[in-house]
C-alpha positions in Angstrom: -141.2 40.5 73.7 -140.4 44.0 72.6 -142.9 46.1 70.5 -140.1 46.9 68.1 -139.6 43.3 67.2 -143.3 42.8 66.3 -143.9 46.1 64.5 -141.0 45.3 62.2 -142.9 42.5 60.6 -144.4 43.4 57.2 -146.8 40.5 57.7 -148.0 39.8 61.2 -148.8 36.2 60.3 -145.9 33.8 60.7 -146.2 30.1 59.6 -143.9 27.5 60.9 -143.8 23.8 60.1 -141.7 21.2 61.9 -141.4 17.9 59.9 -139.7 14.6 60.5 -140.4 11.1 61.5 -142.5 9.5 64.2 -140.6 9.1 67.4 -138.7 12.4 67.0 -141.1 14.4 69.2 -142.4 16.5 66.3 -145.9 16.8 67.8 -144.6 17.8 71.2 -142.4 20.4 69.7 -145.4 22.0 68.0 -147.4 22.0 71.2 -144.6 23.7 73.1 -144.1 26.3 70.3 -147.8 27.0 70.4 -147.8 27.3 74.1 -144.9 29.8 73.9 -147.0 31.9 71.7 -149.9 31.8 74.1 -147.5 32.8 77.0 -146.7 35.9 74.8 -150.4 36.7 74.3 -150.1 36.1 70.6 -152.9 34.6 68.4 -152.0 31.0 67.8 -153.2 28.1 65.6 -151.6 24.7 65.9 -152.3 21.5 63.9 -150.6 18.2 63.4 -150.6 15.1 61.2 -148.7 11.8 61.3 -148.6 8.4 59.6 -150.1 5.3 61.2 -146.7 4.0 62.2 -145.7 4.6 65.8 -142.1 5.2 64.8 -140.5 6.1 61.5 -143.6 7.4 59.8 -144.2 10.9 58.6 -144.9 13.5 61.3 -145.8 17.2 60.9 -146.6 19.9 63.3 -147.7 23.4 62.1 -147.9 26.5 64.2 -149.2 29.9 63.0 -148.3 32.9 65.2 -149.7 36.3 64.8 -150.2 39.6 66.7 -153.6 39.9 65.0 -156.6 37.5 64.7 -155.9 34.5 62.6 -158.6 34.3 60.0 -157.5 31.0 58.4 -155.9 28.4 60.8 -154.0 26.3 58.1 -150.7 27.1 56.5 -150.8 28.7 53.0 -147.1 29.5 52.5 -144.5 28.6 55.1 -142.2 31.2 56.5 -140.0 28.6 58.2 -139.7 24.8 57.6 -137.6 22.8 60.1 -136.9 19.4 58.5 -135.4 16.7 60.6 -135.2 14.0 57.8 -134.4 14.0 54.1 -137.9 12.7 53.3 -139.5 15.5 55.4 -137.4 18.1 53.6 -138.2 16.8 50.1 -142.0 16.6 50.8 -142.4 19.9 52.4 -140.2 22.2 50.3 -143.0 22.8 47.8 -145.1 24.5 50.5 -142.5 27.2 51.2 -143.0 30.9 50.7 -140.7 32.6 48.3 -137.8 33.8 50.4 -138.8 31.7 53.4 -136.2 29.9 55.6 -135.4 26.2 55.6 -133.6 24.9 58.7 -132.4 21.3 58.4 -130.9 18.6 60.6 -127.5 18.3 59.0 -127.1 14.8 60.5 -129.9 13.5 58.3 -130.4 16.0 55.4 -127.8 16.4 52.8 -129.7 17.6 49.7 -131.6 20.8 49.8 -132.4 22.9 46.8 -133.3 26.2 48.6 -131.5 29.5 48.8 -132.2 30.6 52.4 -130.9 27.5 54.2 -129.4 26.9 57.7 -128.0 23.5 58.4 -127.7 22.5 62.1 -126.5 19.2 63.6 -129.4 18.7 65.9 -128.6 15.0 66.6 -125.0 15.8 67.5 -126.1 18.6 69.8 -128.5 16.2 71.5 -125.7 13.6 71.9 -123.3 16.2 73.3 -125.7 17.1 76.1 -126.4 13.5 76.9 -130.0 13.4 75.8 -130.5 11.9 72.4 -134.2 12.6 72.5 -133.6 16.4 72.7 -133.5 16.9 69.0 -137.0 18.4 68.9 -136.1 20.9 71.7 -132.9 21.8 69.9 -134.9 22.5 66.8 -137.1 24.9 68.7 -133.9 26.8 69.8 -132.9 27.3 66.2 -136.1 29.3 65.6 -135.4 32.1 68.1 -133.0 34.2 66.0 -135.2 34.0 62.9 -138.7 34.4 64.1 -139.4 38.0 65.2 -142.5 37.0 67.2 -140.7 34.4 69.4 -139.2 35.1 72.8 -136.6 32.8 74.3 -138.0 33.0 77.8 -141.5 32.1 76.6 -140.2 29.1 74.8 -138.2 27.8 77.7 -141.2 28.2 80.0 -143.3 26.2 77.6 -140.6 23.5 77.4 -140.3 23.4 81.2 -144.1 22.9 81.5 -144.0 19.8 79.3 -140.8 17.9 80.2 -140.0 16.0 83.4 -137.6 17.7 85.7 -135.0 14.9 85.2 -134.8 15.7 81.5 -135.2 19.5 81.6 -131.6 20.6 82.1 -130.1 18.6 79.2 -133.0 19.7 77.0 -132.4 23.4 77.8 -128.7 22.9 77.1 -129.6 21.5 73.7 -132.0 24.4 73.1 -129.4 27.0 73.9 -126.7 25.3 71.8 -128.9 25.2 68.8 -130.0 28.8 69.4 -126.3 30.0 69.4 -125.6 28.0 66.3 -128.5 29.5 64.5 -127.5 33.0 65.6 -124.0 32.6 64.2 -125.5 31.3 60.9 -128.1 34.1 60.6 -125.7 36.6 59.0 -124.4 34.1 56.4 -127.5 33.4 54.3 -126.6 35.7 51.4 -124.9 32.8 49.5 -127.3 30.3 48.1 -127.1 26.9 49.6 -124.6 27.9 52.3 -124.4 25.3 55.1 -121.4 26.5 57.1 -120.4 24.4 60.2 -119.5 25.8 63.6 -118.2 24.3 66.7 -120.9 23.2 69.1 
């Protein structure tokens, strides 16, 4: 991670929430994101919540990253929300910081009343790499172009430490596809509600 990247932040605290349904690997994604921050010697706080249902219930993972000590380990205003379902998007939008970024799974989320929006087909990406459960790792890939504290190599190291070797290659392919998709979308956020599609 370059010093230029970090010093460009007006606020060294960066709040990220990944939200979806049980069975989508939300909690694991948050753990991997937090571990990537630790690899980079950042200050990290990670928390999670989920419904009583094994699959289909609400699931949330929050990670706070900072290059200074974190004095309050819970989110106050989200810099980034990744929503993998419509319900998750609707429920978590009120917690966004003004001007924050919302990244949604376009295969499941169609209605989003937010200006800074990126819509990415995470489920389609996972299907194309032959690993339908890679949606959560693809979601992590989408963060890299937008979070100035995150380094791709640290994230892939964290992912590799948590996934079985038989699943790793496909998951990293999904990660990189989503990263490239997000990078192309990054410059097209000036129009409210833009959800442009690109070839994956």
